[in-house]
Every structure is written in structure tokens, then in C-alpha cells.
C-alpha positions in Angstrom: -6.0 30.6 23.9 -2.7 32.2 24.0 -2.6 32.6 27.7 -3.9 29.1 28.3 -1.0 27.7 26.3 1.6 29.7 28.0 0.1 28.5 31.4 0.2 24.9 30.1 3.7 25.0 28.9 6.2 27.4 30.5 9.5 26.9 29.0 12.3 28.8 31.0 15.9 29.2 30.6 18.7 29.5 33.1 19.7 33.0 32.0 16.0 34.1 32.0 16.1 34.4 28.2 12.7 35.7 27.1 10.9 34.1 24.3 10.0 36.2 21.3 6.6 37.1 20.1 6.5 34.7 17.2 7.5 31.8 19.3 4.6 32.7 21.9 2.3 32.9 19.0 3.2 29.5 17.8 3.1 28.1 21.2 -0.5 29.4 21.6 -1.6 27.1 18.7 -0.6 24.0 20.8 -4.1 23.0 21.4 -5.0 23.2 17.7 -2.5 20.5 16.6 -4.1 17.2 15.8 -3.6 14.1 17.8 -0.1 12.4 17.1 1.3 15.5 15.6 4.7 17.0 16.6 5.9 20.5 18.2 9.6 20.8 17.4 11.8 23.1 19.3 15.2 24.1 17.9 17.6 25.6 20.2 20.8 27.3 18.7 23.6 27.3 21.3 25.5 30.0 19.3 22.9 32.8 19.5 20.6 31.6 22.2 17.6 31.8 20.0 14.7 29.4 20.1 12.4 28.7 17.2 9.1 26.8 17.4 7.7 25.0 14.5 4.6 22.9 14.1 5.0 19.8 12.2 2.0 18.2 10.5 3.9 14.8 10.2 3.0 11.8 12.1 4.8 10.8 15.0 7.2 7.8 14.5 7.9 6.7 18.0 10.4 4.1 17.0 12.8 6.6 15.1 16.2 5.0 15.6 18.0 8.4 15.9 15.8 9.7 18.6 15.7 8.8 22.5 12.4 9.3 24.0 11.6 10.1 27.6 8.1 10.2 29.3 7.2 13.2 31.3 4.3 12.8 33.8 2.2 15.5 35.4 3.2 14.5 38.9 6.9 15.1 38.0 8.3 18.3 39.3 10.6 18.9 36.3 12.6 17.2 33.6 15.9 18.3 32.5 17.0 17.9 28.9 20.4 17.8 27.3 22.2 18.5 30.5 25.8 19.1 29.6 29.0 20.5 30.8 29.2 23.2 28.3 28.3 26.6 30.2 26.6 27.9 27.1 24.3 25.0 26.8 20.8 25.7 27.8 18.6 23.9 30.1 14.8 23.6 29.3 12.7 23.3 32.3 8.9 22.4 32.6 7.7 24.2 35.6 6.2 22.1 38.3 3.4 24.7 39.2 2.4 25.3 35.6 1.9 21.4 35.1 -0.1 21.1 38.4 -2.5 23.9 37.1 -3.3 22.4 33.8 -5.8 19.9 35.1 -7.4 19.5 31.7 -4.3 17.7 30.3 -4.9 14.1 30.4 -2.7 11.6 32.5 -2.9 9.2 29.7 -1.4 11.6 27.2 2.2 11.8 28.2 4.6 14.4 26.7 7.1 12.6 24.6 10.4 14.4 24.2 12.7 13.4 21.3 16.4 14.8 21.5 18.8 14.6 18.7 22.0 16.6 17.9 24.0 17.0 14.7 27.5 15.8 14.3 29.1 19.2 15.1 27.2 19.5 18.4 26.4 23.2 17.6 22.7 22.8 17.7 20.1 20.6 19.2 16.6 19.7 18.2 13.9 18.6 20.6 10.5 17.3 19.5 7.4 17.4 21.6 4.7 14.8 20.9 1.2 14.6 22.2 -0.7 11.2 21.9 -3.9 13.1 23.0 -5.5 16.6 22.2 -5.5 18.8 25.1 -9.0 20.4 25.7 -9.7 23.7 24.1 -12.0 24.7 27.0 -9.7 25.0 30.1 -12.8 25.5 32.4 -14.5 22.3 31.4 -14.6 19.9 34.3 -12.5 16.7 34.1 -15.5 14.7 34.5 -17.3 15.8 31.6 -19.3 13.4 29.5 -17.6 14.3 26.1 -16.1 11.6 24.1 -12.5 12.7 24.7 -13.1 13.3 28.4 -14.6 10.0 28.7 -11.4 8.5 27.2 -9.3 10.5 29.8 -11.4 9.3 32.6 -11.0 5.6 31.4 -7.2 5.9 31.0 -6.7 7.5 34.5 -8.5 4.8 36.4 -8.2 1.7 34.4 -4.8 2.0 32.5 -3.1 -0.1 35.1 -5.8 -2.8 34.5 -5.3 -2.5 30.8 -1.5 -3.2 31.1 -2.3 -6.3 33.3 -4.8 -7.5 31.0 -2.4 -7.3 28.1 0.3 -9.2 29.9 -2.2 -11.9 30.9 -3.3 -12.0 27.3 0.4 -12.6 26.1 1.1 -15.1 28.7 -2.1 -16.9 27.6 -1.0 -16.9 24.1 2.2 -18.3 25.1 0.6 -21.1 27.2 -1.7 -21.9 24.2 1.2 -22.1 21.9 3.0 -24.5 24.4 0.1 -26.7 24.9 -0.5 -26.9 20.9 3.2 -28.0 20.3 3.1 -30.6 23.0 -0.3 -31.8 21.6 1.3 -31.9 18.2 4.3 -33.7 19.2 2.1 -36.3 21.3 -0.1 -36.9 18.3 3.0 -37.4 16.0 4.4 -39.8 18.7 1.1 -41.6 18.8 1.0 -42.1 15.1 4.6 -43.7 15.3 5.6 -41.4 12.5 9.3 -41.9 11.7 9.6 -38.6 9.4 9.1 -35.1 10.9 8.1 -33.7 7.5 10.4 -30.7 7.8 8.7 -29.0 4.8 5.1 -29.7 5.6 4.4 -31.4 8.8 5.4 -31.3 12.6 8.9 -30.4 11.4 7.9 -27.2 10.0 5.9 -26.3 13.0 8.9 -26.8 15.3 11.1 -24.8 13.0 8.5 -21.8 13.0 8.2 -22.0 16.8 12.0 -22.1 17.4 12.5 -19.0 14.8 9.7 -17.0 16.4 10.9 -17.6 20.0 14.6 -16.9 19.1 13.5 -13.7 17.6 11.5 -12.8 20.9 14.5 -13.7 23.0 16.7 -11.5 21.0 14.7 -8.5 20.9 13.2 -8.8 24.6 16.2 -10.3 26.4 19.5 -10.1 24.5 18.9 -6.8 22.8 17.3 -5.2 25.7 19.6 -6.6 28.6 22.8 -7.6 27.0 23.5 -5.1 24.3 25.8 -3.1 26.2 28.0 -6.1 27.0 28.0 -7.3 23.7 28.9 -3.8 22.3 31.8 -3.8 24.8 32.9 -7.2 23.5 32.6 -6.4 19.7 33.9 -2.9 19.8 37.5 -3.8 20.1 37.0 -6.4 17.4 35.4 -3.9 15.0 37.9 -1.4 15.8 40.8 -3.9 14.8 38.9 -4.7 11.6 38.5 -1.0 10.8 42.2 -0.3 11.5 43.2 -3.5 9.4 41.2 -2.3 6.3 42.5 1.3 6.4 45.6 0.6 4.5 44.9 0.3 0.9 47.1 -2.5 -0.1 46.4 -4.6 3.1 42.7 -4.1 2.2 43.3 -5.3 -1.4 45.0 -8.3 -0.2 42.2 -9.3 2.4 39.5 -8.8 -0.4 41.5 -11.1 -2.8 42.1 -14.0 -0.3 38.5 -15.3 -0.9 38.8 -15.4 -4.6 42.4 -17.1 -4.3 40.8 -19.9 -2.1 37.8 -20.2 -4.7 40.5 -20.4 -7.6 42.6 -23.0 -5.8 39.3 -25.1 -4.8 38.2 -25.1 -8.6 41.7 -26.0 -9.8 41.8 -29.0 -7.4 37.9 -30.0 -8.0 38.0 -29.6 -11.8 41.2 -31.9 -12.5 40.3 -34.2 -15.5 37.1 -32.4 -16.5 37.6 -30.3 -19.6 34.0 -29.3 -19.6 33.9 -27.6 -16.2 37.2 -25.9 -17.2 35.5 -24.4 -20.1 32.6 -23.2 -17.8 35.4 -21.4 -15.8 36.3 -19.7 -19.2 32.8 -18.6 -19.8 32.5 -17.0 -16.4 35.6 -14.9 -17.4 34.4 -14.2 -20.7 31.1 -12.8 -19.5 32.6 -10.6 -16.8 34.9 -9.3 -19.4 32.2 -8.3 -21.9 30.4 -6.5 -19.2 33.5 -4.5 -18.3 34.1 -3.7 -21.9 30.6 -2.5 -22.7 30.1 -0.9 -19.3 28.4 2.4 -19.3 30.9 4.2 -17.1 34.1 2.0 -16.8 36.0 4.6 -14.8 33.3 4.6 -12.0 33.0 0.9 -11.3 33.0 0.0 -7.7 34.6 -3.4 -7.6 33.4 -4.2 -4.0 29.8 -5.2 -5.1 31.0 -6.9 -8.3 33.6 -9.1 -6.7 31.4 -9.8 -3.6 28.5 -10.7 -5.8 30.5 -13.3 -7.5 31.8 -14.8 -4.1 28.1 -14.8 -2.8 26.9 -16.5 -5.9 29.7 -19.1 -5.6 28.9 -19.8 -2.0 25.2 -20.1 -2.8 26.2 -22.6 -5.7 28.2 -24.8 -3.2 25.2 -24.7 -0.5 22.3 -25.3 -3.1 24.0 -27.5 -5.7 26.7 -29.5 -3.7 24.9 -29.8 -0.4 21.5 -31.6 -0.3 20.1 -29.8 2.9 20.7 -26.5 1.5 19.0 -27.4 -1.8 16.0 -29.0 0.2 15.5 -25.9 2.1 15.4 -23.6 -0.8 13.0 -25.9 -2.5 10.8 -26.1 0.5 10.7 -22.2 0.7 9.9 -22.1 -3.0 7.0 -24.5 -2.5 5.5 -22.7 0.2 5.6 -19.3 -1.8 4.0 -21.0 -4.6 1.2 -22.5 -2.6 0.5 -19.1 -1.0 0.4 -17.4 -4.3 -1.7 -20.1 -5.6 -4.6 -19.2 -3.4 -5.3 -16.3 -5.7 -6.6 -18.7 -8.2 -9.6 -19.3 -6.0 -10.6 -15.7 -6.2 -10.0 -15.6 -9.8 -12.2 -18.6 -10.5 -15.0 -16.8 -8.7 -14.7 -13.7 -10.8 -13.6 -15.1 -14.4 -14.7 -18.8 -14.1 -12.8 -22.0 -14.1 -12.4 -22.1 -17.9 -10.2 -19.1 -18.0 -8.2 -19.9 -14.9 -7.5 -23.6 -15.6 -6.4 -22.8 -19.2 -3.6 -20.5 -17.7 -4.6 -17.5 -19.9 -2.1 -14.8 -19.1 -4.5 -11.7 -18.3 -6.5 -13.9 -16.0 -4.6 -16.7 -14.1 -1.0 -15.4 -13.6 -1.9 -11.6 -13.2 -4.6 -12.5 -10.7 -1.8 -13.2 -8.1 -0.9 -9.4 -8.4 -4.2 -8.4 -6.9 -3.8 -10.9 -3.8 -0.2 -10.0 -3.3 -0.9 -6.2 -3.2 -3.7 -6.8 -0.9 -1.3 -8.6 1.5 1.7 -6.3 1.0 -0.5 -3.2 1.9 -1.7 -4.9 5.1 1.9 -5.6 6.2 2.8 -2.0 5.3 -0.1 -0.9 7.7 1.3 -2.9 10.6 4.8 -1.9 9.9 5.9 -5.4 9.2 6.9 -4.8 5.7 9.1 -1.8 6.8 11.0 -3.8 9.3 11.6 -6.4 6.7 12.9 -3.8 4.3 15.4 -2.4 6.8 16.8 -5.7 8.2 17.2 -7.6 5.0 18.4 -4.5 3.2 21.0 -4.0 6.0 22.2 -7.8 5.6 22.6 -7.7 1.8 24.0 -4.3 2.0 26.8 -5.4 4.3 27.6 -8.5 2.2 27.6 -6.7 -1.2 27.7 -3.2 -0.4 24.5 -2.5 -2.4 21.6 0.0 -1.4 18.5 -1.2 0.6 16.1 -1.3 -2.3 18.6 -3.1 -4.6 19.1 -5.6 -2.0 15.7 -6.4 -1.0 14.6 -6.4 -4.6 17.3 -9.1 -5.2 16.2 -11.2 -2.3 12.3 -10.7 -3.2 12.8 -11.5 -6.8 13.8 -15.1 -6.0 10.2 -16.1 -5.4 8.2 -13.0 -6.5 7.9 -11.5 -10.1 9.2 -8.5 -11.5 5.8 -6.7 -11.0 5.5 -8.0 -7.3 8.9 -7.3 -5.9 8.8 -3.5 -6.4 5.6 -3.5 -4.2 8.0 -4.2 -1.2 9.7 -0.8 -1.5 7.0 1.2 -3.5 7.4 4.5 -1.3 11.0 4.8 -2.4 10.8 4.2 -6.1 10.6 7.9 -6.9 13.9 8.4 -5.1 15.9 5.8 -6.9 19.0 6.7 -9.0 19.4 5.3 -12.6 21.8 2.6 -11.3 19.4 1.5 -8.8 16.6 1.4 -11.2 18.8 -0.4 -13.6 19.6 -3.1 -10.9 15.9 -3.5 -9.7 14.8 -4.1 -13.4 17.8 -6.5 -14.1 16.8 -8.5 -10.9 13.5 -9.2 -12.3 14.8 -10.2 -15.7 17.4 -12.5 -14.0 15.1 -14.5 -12.1 11.5 -16.2 -12.3 8.7 -15.9 -10.0 7.6 -18.9 -7.7 4.2 -18.9 -9.1 5.2 -20.1 -12.5 7.5 -22.8 -11.4 4.7 -25.4 -11.6 4.3 -24.5 -15.3 8.1 -25.2 -16.0 8.1 -28.3 -14.0 5.1 -29.6 -16.2 7.4 -29.5 -19.0 9.7 -32.1 -17.3 12.2 -29.6 -16.0 13.8 -30.5 -12.6 12.4 -28.2 -9.8 15.7 -28.4 -7.9 17.4 -26.8 -10.8 14.9 -24.1 -11.2 15.0 -23.0 -7.5 18.7 -23.2 -7.4 19.0 -21.1 -10.4 16.7 -18.5 -9.4 18.6 -18.2 -6.0 22.0 -17.9 -7.6 20.8 -15.4 -10.3 19.9 -13.0 -7.7 23.3 -11.9 -6.5 24.6 -12.5 -10.1 22.1 -9.7 -11.3 23.4 -7.3 -8.6 27.0 -8.2 -9.4 26.7 -7.7 -13.3 24.4 -4.6 -12.9 27.0 -2.9 -11.0 29.6 -3.7 -13.5 27.5 -2.9 -16.6 25.8 0.3 -15.2 27.9 1.6 -12.3 26.4 4.1 -9.8 27.5 7.7 -10.5 25.0 9.5 -7.9 24.6 9.7 -4.3 21.8 7.2 -3.3 19.0 8.4 -0.9 17.8 5.1 0.1 20.6 4.0 2.6 19.3 2.1 5.6 20.3 5.1 7.8 18.5 7.6 5.8 15.4 5.9 5.0 12.4 7.2 7.1 9.9 4.5 7.8 6.4 5.8 8.1 2.9 4.2 8.0 0.4 5.2 5.6 -2.6 7.5 5.9 -5.1 4.4 6.0 -7.6 4.7 8.7 -7.8 0.8 9.5 -6.5 -2.1 8.1 -9.5 -2.9 5.9 -8.9 0.4 4.3 -5.4 -0.5 3.5 -6.1 -3.9 2.3 -8.7 -2.5 -0.2 -6.6 0.2 -1.3 -3.7 -2.2 -2.1 -6.2 -4.4 -4.2 -7.6 -1.2 -6.1 -4.0 0.0 -6.7 -3.1 -3.3 -8.2 -5.8 -2.8 -10.9 -4.0 -0.1 -12.4 -0.8 -2.2 -12.4 -2.4 -5.1 -14.2 -3.8 -3.0 -16.9 -0.3 -1.3 -17.4 1.1 -5.0 -17.7 -1.5 -6.2 -20.2 -1.1 -3.1 -22.5 2.8 -3.4 -22.7 2.6 -7.2 -23.3 0.3 -7.0 -26.2 2.2 -4.0 -27.8 5.9 -5.7 -27.5 4.7 -9.4 -28.3 3.0 -7.8 -31.5 6.0 -5.6 -32.5 8.3 -8.7 -32.4 5.8 -10.7 -34.5 5.9 -7.7 -37.0 9.7 -7.9 -37.1 9.7 -11.7 -37.7 7.2 -11.1 -40.6 9.6 -8.6 -42.1 12.6 -11.1 -41.7 10.6 -14.0 -43.3 9.6 -11.8 -46.2 13.3 -10.7 -46.9 14.5 -14.0 -46.5 12.0 -15.4 -49.1 13.0 -13.1 -51.6 16.6 -14.8 -51.5 15.5 -18.3 -51.0 16.0 -18.4 -47.2 12.5 -19.2 -46.1 11.6 -19.4 -42.5 14.2 -16.6 -41.6 13.4 -15.4 -38.0 15.0 -13.7 -35.0 14.9 -17.1 -33.3 16.9 -18.7 -36.1 19.6 -15.8 -36.4 20.0 -16.0 -32.4 20.5 -19.9 -32.5 23.4 -19.2 -34.7 24.7 -16.2 -32.7 24.5 -18.0 -29.4 26.6 -21.1 -30.5 29.9 -19.7 -29.0 28.2 -18.7 -25.9 26.7 -22.1 -25.3 29.9 -23.7 -25.9 31.8 -21.6 -23.1 29.0 -22.3 -20.9 30.2 -26.0 -20.9 27.8 -27.5 -23.5 29.2 -30.4 -25.7 29.8 -28.9 -29.3 27.5 -31.3 -30.9 24.7 -30.1 -28.9 25.5 -26.4 -28.9 23.1 -25.4 -31.6 20.1 -27.1 -29.9 20.9 -25.2 -26.6 21.5 -22.0 -28.6 18.1 -22.2 -30.2 16.6 -22.6 -26.9 18.2 -19.6 -25.7 17.2 -17.8 -28.8 13.6 -18.7 -28.3 13.7 -17.7 -24.6 15.3 -14.3 -25.6 13.0 -13.4 -28.4 9.7 -15.0 -27.4 9.7 -16.1 -23.6 11.0 -18.8 -21.3 7.8 -20.8 -21.3 8.1 -21.7 -25.1 11.8 -22.6 -24.3 11.1 -24.9 -21.5 8.4 -26.6 -23.6 11.0 -27.3 -26.3 13.6 -28.3 -23.8 11.0 -30.8 -22.4 10.6 -32.3 -26.0 14.5 -32.7 -26.4 14.7 -34.3 -23.0 12.2 -36.6 -24.1 13.8 -37.5 -27.3 17.1 -37.9 -25.8 18.6 -35.3 -27.8 20.7 -33.7 -25.0 23.2 -35.0 -22.5 22.4 -34.8 -18.8 25.0 -32.0 -18.4 23.6 -29.9 -21.5 20.0 -30.3 -20.0 21.2 -28.8 -16.5 23.2 -26.0 -18.2 20.2 -25.2 -20.5 17.8 -25.2 -17.4 20.0 -22.5 -15.7 20.5 -20.4 -18.8 16.6 -20.3 -19.5 15.6 -19.5 -15.9 14.7 -15.8 -16.2 12.2 -13.4 -17.3 14.4 -11.7 -19.8 12.5 -11.4 -23.1 10.7 -8.7 -24.8 7.2 -9.1 -23.2 8.9 -9.0 -19.9 10.4 -5.5 -20.9 6.9 -4.5 -21.3 5.8 -5.8 -18.1 8.7 -4.2 -16.1 8.3 -0.9 -17.7 4.5 -1.0 -17.3 4.5 -1.9 -13.6 7.4 0.5 -12.6 6.0 3.6 -14.5 2.6 3.0 -12.9 4.2 2.8 -9.5 6.6 5.6 -10.0 5.4 8.0 -12.8 8.1 10.4 -12.0 10.7 8.0 -13.2 9.3 7.3 -16.5 12.4 8.7 -18.4 14.9 6.9 -16.3 13.0 3.5 -16.4 12.8 3.6 -20.3 16.3 4.7 -20.6 17.9 1.8 -18.6 15.4 -1.0 -19.8 17.4 -2.3 -22.7 20.7 -2.4 -20.6 18.7 -4.1 -17.7 17.4 -6.7 -20.2 20.9 -7.3 -21.3 22.1 -7.6 -17.6 19.3 -10.1 -16.8 20.2 -12.4 -19.6 24.0 -12.1 -18.8 23.3 -12.9 -15.2 21.4 -16.1 -16.3 24.3 -17.1 -18.3 26.7 -16.4 -15.7 24.7 -18.8 -13.3 24.7 -21.4 -15.8 28.6 -21.0 -16.2 29.1 -21.4 -12.3 26.6 -24.2 -12.1 28.6 -26.0 -14.9 31.9 -25.5 -12.9 30.4 -26.7 -9.7 28.4 -29.8 -11.1 30.6 -32.8 -11.9 29.4 -35.5 -14.2 29.1 -38.1 -11.5 26.2 -36.2 -10.0 24.0 -37.6 -12.5 22.4 -41.0 -12.5 21.1 -43.1 -15.2 17.7 -42.1 -15.0 18.8 -38.5 -16.0 17.7 -37.0 -12.7 20.7 -35.3 -10.7 21.6 -37.1 -7.6 23.2 -34.7 -5.0 25.4 -35.6 -2.2 23.2 -36.8 0.7 25.8 -35.9 3.3 24.6 -33.0 5.8 28.1 -32.1 6.6 28.5 -29.6 4.1 30.0 -29.3 0.5 
């Protein structure tokens, strides 16, 4: 075997450097390496030594830091890392050796990945085989073995397979074009005036445009125009980098957006004292976050200030611009419908009675099985990994947060605190305490799209619910970095994350594994919810007993918090005479849950006990999962997915709960600033600006 391997791969150096014995022994094990595994060669230019190492890790051909080349058997040689340094070695694959290795499959080209460190003192070459070389060199090529059969097919029909794939792609594009034309013709024949952008032909056109825009970017612009774009953008980026190097100049540039926001609010809030009070509430909430920060000296102001700016811009788009609000509401409706399909499977297993009544353990939690099933399929095909990197990069650029924090913030707008971490489950064990705090806070500050229907049934405005959840996502990141700053080096940066596929053997294996994994998650959630809600009831019983002894019957945590939250509701912009009613709603939401709070809000709305502005502010302040039961859900789900982080999760849970609540209150304040009274009509439903030209 050793001689055969040396005959198959003869690595030579210009200075006739001889390979050491250990290297040859490792090379001799080449044939025993499973398919898809790596043989990595490390060349050190300082001492000329070469070490061969067999890696049992699966090959990731799209690793961004590697440049892959194909080496065919007909090629005489391939020079790697040819440089001007006389000390730099050249690795040559001998022509006669490759010619004699007839047992190597032509369909299994040798992939060479080259990477070098920053200092340029060493180079690393990884060899990858997609097929296993035969362990019997004398076996004829035309053998009827399984592997030989595949080699015969690939040698003689690989060209036809490529042509068939291209033909299949063109047929798919043609079918898509025919279908779109048919849909447009049918719409024209029906003489419909509305394209139905959320659920009709308009939605189809949007999807087609987005898909083909992405294809054009990746296969045309990125492939053929990337160098030109790089040459154009490089001077601009260099100029911006030089501009931001100076400390005071950078501070001035960063403060300009906030100066513009202050000027805009100063002009826009003239004559409206309630909106000015909401501005005061924003300053007060941020000030309390700074005072009680875990590490005030370690606060990074970039994510804090940029988070406020992003939240304000989202408010302008979703509150003052009707087109943006309609887009967000349409997306939320699609997500809610998608998660609603889990009810069909739940009805089949549990029966219609348990599902239609909305029992927590059977109806809401059934969506976790379905979502975990789908997410694991997306992981198997690499789609979810792509989304994690791209979306994380976008939000990381805007706010300076890490990938997992950013992806969780975006996902929590429509997914729950149990479903969002599934998107980056492989990286949970590497999170820092600050990152774990931000992820938990994002779940507390928003609500899942699957529960919006329940809130709407209480008479709450769906537009306000969607807008509140969207605005609270950056607010949670902003306040999290203020209340619990980062003091460790994060491992989950976009450039450091290794995107790997799982060890599932098929898509069916991946899907079933996702559903089974969700079972443990659901059991953990149920156990923690029962325990936390029972404990709160126990504490309420003690308070009621203590109050009864002094003549204060009915003393509960909700009553106490309704008094404590009166100043907070006033600085949000609620009228003073209605502050106690809104404060009681916030107390119910904080101690019990938002379901009960929205139910009480619906009763107050029917009784006309709240003004339109107070209803709107209460809707934003209540839109979050920050309650004791959710603490149990968050802890149970995260510990199930990352058992090694149990201590960190329980340590930051309370602070994350406070951060999530503060983010909801901050969103209510900003909404109170941006929503003037003339945006309400007489039927107590908010009327937004119908203009499509922007805020």
C-alpha cells in the first residue's frame, strides 16, 4: 500500500528535498481516507519541513478563505503558490506518476485549496478527493464493482449529465416564464383592477423579480463585474476609512444623524406636549439603563446609538409611511399562515377540541415541531447557513453586533423565543454572556407571529402589533449592549464562522431528526412554564394573606406594579387621568402574561375608558413576551439546545427580562413621539398617511 500511494502521488521540490519517514507513512494511508475527506499539507518556508495530516472533517468546497483548483489526470503538472521569493517551494505533481495511476477515477478530480497566514511565513494546502481511490491497483478499470461502475459512468457520460442539467435548468426557466405569462393573462382576462400585492398576482411578481434579481447578481454581476465594482468602490471605501480614522472627526460624523433626528423632532412636535413627554421618556429609559449597567466602563456606544437610529428609521417607515406598514403586515400574515399549518398535524394527533381551544401545551407548542422540522431541512441543504451569514453581516454592519445577535433580532420579529435560536443552534455553546443576554432579551422584547391572531381577536390593531414587534428588535439589541456590555471576545463573527452541513445521510433523516429534537424542547418549555406560573401564584397568595391581616384585601403583585408603573406610563405620553389604567395593564403583562393584558385592553377599549393615543401606547408597551412564564420558556429552550451554557443562561436571565421590558417601553416612547394625534380618525382606528413618497 505504501509503495502504491507513493506511486500515485509523487510530491517533489525544486531543491530535491526528501520527505521524512513519517510523511511517507501518512501518505501511504491515502487510500484509506473516506470519500470527501481532506489530506492537508503544511509547508513551512523557514525550515523547509513538510508535515502531512489526515483530517476527518468533511470538505466544505465553498469555504470563502480558500481558492480551489481542479487538477485532471491529463494535465502534466500544476504549480501551486508560485512566488518571487527564492525560498518559496513549488509543489509539482509528476506527469508520469499520474499517467501510471489508471485506477484513479477521472470523475474524482483532486481539489487543491491554498491559504496563507497574514505574515506570509507559512502556507497551507488541502487536498480533497470526492471519490475513494481503489485499494487494489491491479484491478481492471472495467470491473463490475459498485465504485468501478460509477467511475465508468462518470468517464463516459459526465458530459451528457452536464448537458442534461443545463437543459433541465432552461426548461425550469421556460416553465416559470410560461406560468407568469399565463397568470398575467388570466388576471387581464378577469379584468381585475387590484394586483393583490400580498396574496395574488402582485405577490407572484414580487417573488419572481426577487429570485431573478438574486440569480443575476450571483451569476452575472458577482461573477463578471465584481472586479470592476471593486475598482470603483475601493477608492470610496479607502476615503471613508481615512475619514473615520480621526477620533474627533469620527465622533462628529456619528453625531450628525442624531442632530438631524433632534431637529426633525423639534419641528415635528411643535404644539404637542404629549409627544415631547414621550421624548423625555426615551431619555429617562436610556439613562436608567446606563446607571444600572453591568459594566458601565465597557459600554460600546456604537451599537447603542446606531440601534436607536435604526429604531427611529423603522418607526418612520412603519408608522408614518403606509407602504412600509403594509409590507411589514403582509410578511407577518404570511409567517402566521405558514406556522398555522402546524395545527393540522396537531389536530390529527390531539384532536380538534384541544387545538381549537388554544391549550398552551397542545396548540402553540405544536408549531415548534413543524418549525424545527423545516429548519433542519434548510440546514441540510445549506440554505439556513447562507441566511445566517448574509443577514448577520447586514445587521452587523448597521449596528456592530455579532452574527448570532443580529440574526436572532431579525428572526424574533416573526418567530418566538423558542424558535429563533434554532436558526443558529450549532453556535449556541460558543456564545459569550453578553451575546446570550442579547438573544434572550430579543425574545422577551418581541412576540411570535403565530400568536398575533389571538391578540387581534381581543380588538388590538394588527398594524400596531406588527410595527411594535419590528421596532422592538433593534431596541432589544440597543438596550442589551447598554445594560449588559460585551467584555469578552466573541467567537461568532461572520469571518470566523465555519458553515458545515450536518452528518445526516439524507433530507428525510435531517427532517425527522429535527422533529425528534423539538420534542425535548417542548418538554423543557412545559416544565418551566408550570413551575414559574405556580411560583408567582404562590407569591400572590402570600401577599394577599399579608394584606388581609392589615385590612388591605386583594393585595397582589399586579396591584403593586399598577402603582409603581404610573410614572413610567406618564413619561411614555399617556394622559395623567389614564395612567393608572395603562399601568395596571403593564403590571398584568409583567407578572402574568401579555394575553391577559391584551384581553383587559380590549375591554377598556370597548368601554371607551382610554383615548386613542393611550390605546396605541399601551399596545406598543404590551407587545413583548417579557413575563415570568416566558423566563421559564427561554431558560428551558436554551438549556435544552446548549446544555453547556446552563450557568450563563440562568445568570443573565433576569437582566435579559428587564432589558426586554425596557425595549418594549422604549418602543412605546418612540411611537408616541412619531404618532401625532391627527393620525387618528373618529372610529378609533389609526389612519396613516396614504402617500407612497415616504414619511
